N, C-alpha and C positions, 0 to 999 in steps of 0.2 A: 266136389271138393273145392275148398277155397284157398288151397295152398299147393305149392309145388315143393318137391324135395330135390335138392341138388348137393353135390359134393363141394366142400371147401377144403383146400389143401393148405397145410401149415408147414412152412419150412422151419426147422429147429432154430436156425440163426439167419440173419440177413446176409446178403453178399452175392458176389458175382458167381459163386459156385452153384447158385440156384438157376442161372440163366437158361440153360438147356431145358431143364424141367419146366420152368416158367413158360418157355416158348411152346413146349408140347401141350401144356395145360391150356394156354391161350388159344392155340389152334383148335384143340378139341372143343372148348366151350364155344368158340365162334361157329364151328360146324354144327354143334348141337342146337344152337339158337338161330342159325341161319344168318349170322352177322357176317358182313362182307369185308370189314376193314379192321385191321389191328394197328393201333398207334403205339409206338414204342419210343422211349427216351434212349438216346445213344450219344455219348460225348465224342467218341472217336469213330464210331461205326462198327466196332467189334460186336457189341450186343445186337445191333440191327442185323448183322450177317448171320448170327445164330438164328434169329427169327426168320429171316428169308430162307435159310436152309430148311427149317422145319415146315415152312409154308409151301415148299416146292410141290407143284402139282395139285394144290388145293383150290386154286382160283381166287384165293384171298388177296386183298390189296394191303400193302404195307406203307404206312406213313411214319417216317422217322423224324423225330423232333430233336434238334441238336442245341447245344449251348450257343449263345450269341457270340459273335466276334468280340473279343476283348473280355470274355467272362473271367478268365484267370490272368491274362496278360494283354495289355493294350495292343490292339491291331492284329491279334492272333486268333485264328479259328482252329479249334482243337480237332476237328473232324479230319480223319486220314484221307488223303486224296485217292489212294488205291481203293479204300473201302467205298468212297463216294462213287467212283467209276463202276465198281463191281455191283453195287446196289442199284444204281440208275440203269445199268444194262439189263437188270432183271425186273425193272418196272417200279421200283420203290420211289415214292415221293419223299424228298428231303426238305424239311422246313426248318428255318432258323428264324426265331422271333424272340423278342424281349420276354424275359421271365415275368409273367403277369402278376405273380404273387410276391415278387420281390423287386425287380428292376429299379425304377426310380425311388420307390418307397424305401428300399434298403439304403440308398445313397443318403436319404434324409435321416433315417433312424440311426445310421452309423456315424453321422457327422457329429463330432463332439460339440460343435457350436449350436446344434439344434437338438440332437439327442431324442431319446424316447422311442417307443415302439409305435408303429402305425397300425391301422385297422387291417391292412393287407398282411402285415407281419403276423398279426394275431390269428388270422384265418390260416395262414400257412403253418404256423407253429401248432395250432390245434390239430390240423390234419396230420402233421409229422409225429407229434407226441402222443396223441390219444389213440391213433390207429396204427399208422406206419409211415415212415419217411417216403416209401414208394407210393403211398396213396397220394401224398401231396404232389409228387412228381407226375403221377398218372393224370391227376386232375389238371395240373398246370399245362401239361403237354396237350391235353384235350382242348383246353382253352386256346392255346397258341395255334394248333392245327385248325380249329374252327375259325378263328379270326383271320387266318391266312386263306380261308376258302377251300381247304383240302378235305374237310369232312362236313356234311350237312348237320343241322340241328334236329333233323327229323328222324334219323336212324341211330339206333344203338351201335356202339363200337366196343371193341375190346381195347382197353387202355392199360399200358404196362409201364411201371416205374421201378426204381431200385434204390438201394441204400449205398451211396458213394459210387460203386461200380456195379455193372451188370443189372440183372432184373430179378426181383424177388416179390413183386406185388402185381397181381393181375385183377382187373376189374371190368365189369360191364357198366358202361356209362352212356347216358343219354346226354349228348353234348349241348353246350350253350356258348354264346359269345361272351367274352369277358365283361362287356357292359351289361349282360344279363346273367351274371354269375349265379344268382340264386335260382335260376331255372335249370341249371345243371343237376343231373340226378345220378348218383352212384347207385346203380340198381343191384349190383352183386359184387361182393368181394370174393373172387374165385380162389385166390391164393395170396398169402402174405406170410412174413416171418412171425413166428410166435413170440420170440424174444427179440428185443431191440436194444 
């Protein structure tokens, strides 16, 4: 047989109410495929806590990718200190890195003196609009975690993103560094919102 059959889950709508189910789905697919690491986006740590709770006793590793300091307000890191402590005590890696699909490019494209969209903006928007916002987030978090040396490029990971808050998109990804973006492979979309 030259194909495999797997379940894909569709949430009726995007949003944080899907986080617990997304965590269960992510853990199950990781176990089914023998994947050892889940990478999850989490702004305050609340979503990461849900994932850590669902991962308890599985032997899976959690890498949490957060917003950069100053993402919404200059000099402020949005990650909750209590969540940070709780997650680190349980072995989670927490990574804070520049958003590779927006970062400096957004500063240029949003500047009225320069204006216009960039190639990175086009890639990010294509992922957001044609599949799911959470796919763009999952891909971006994978790039950030890889660039920070938290995951290797040789092993598939489960990557999780969401729409605004929480988690609603689960993927199997073969990572790559940002400089090798087109080597990254989204190998499975395990769960995503059907409506966006």
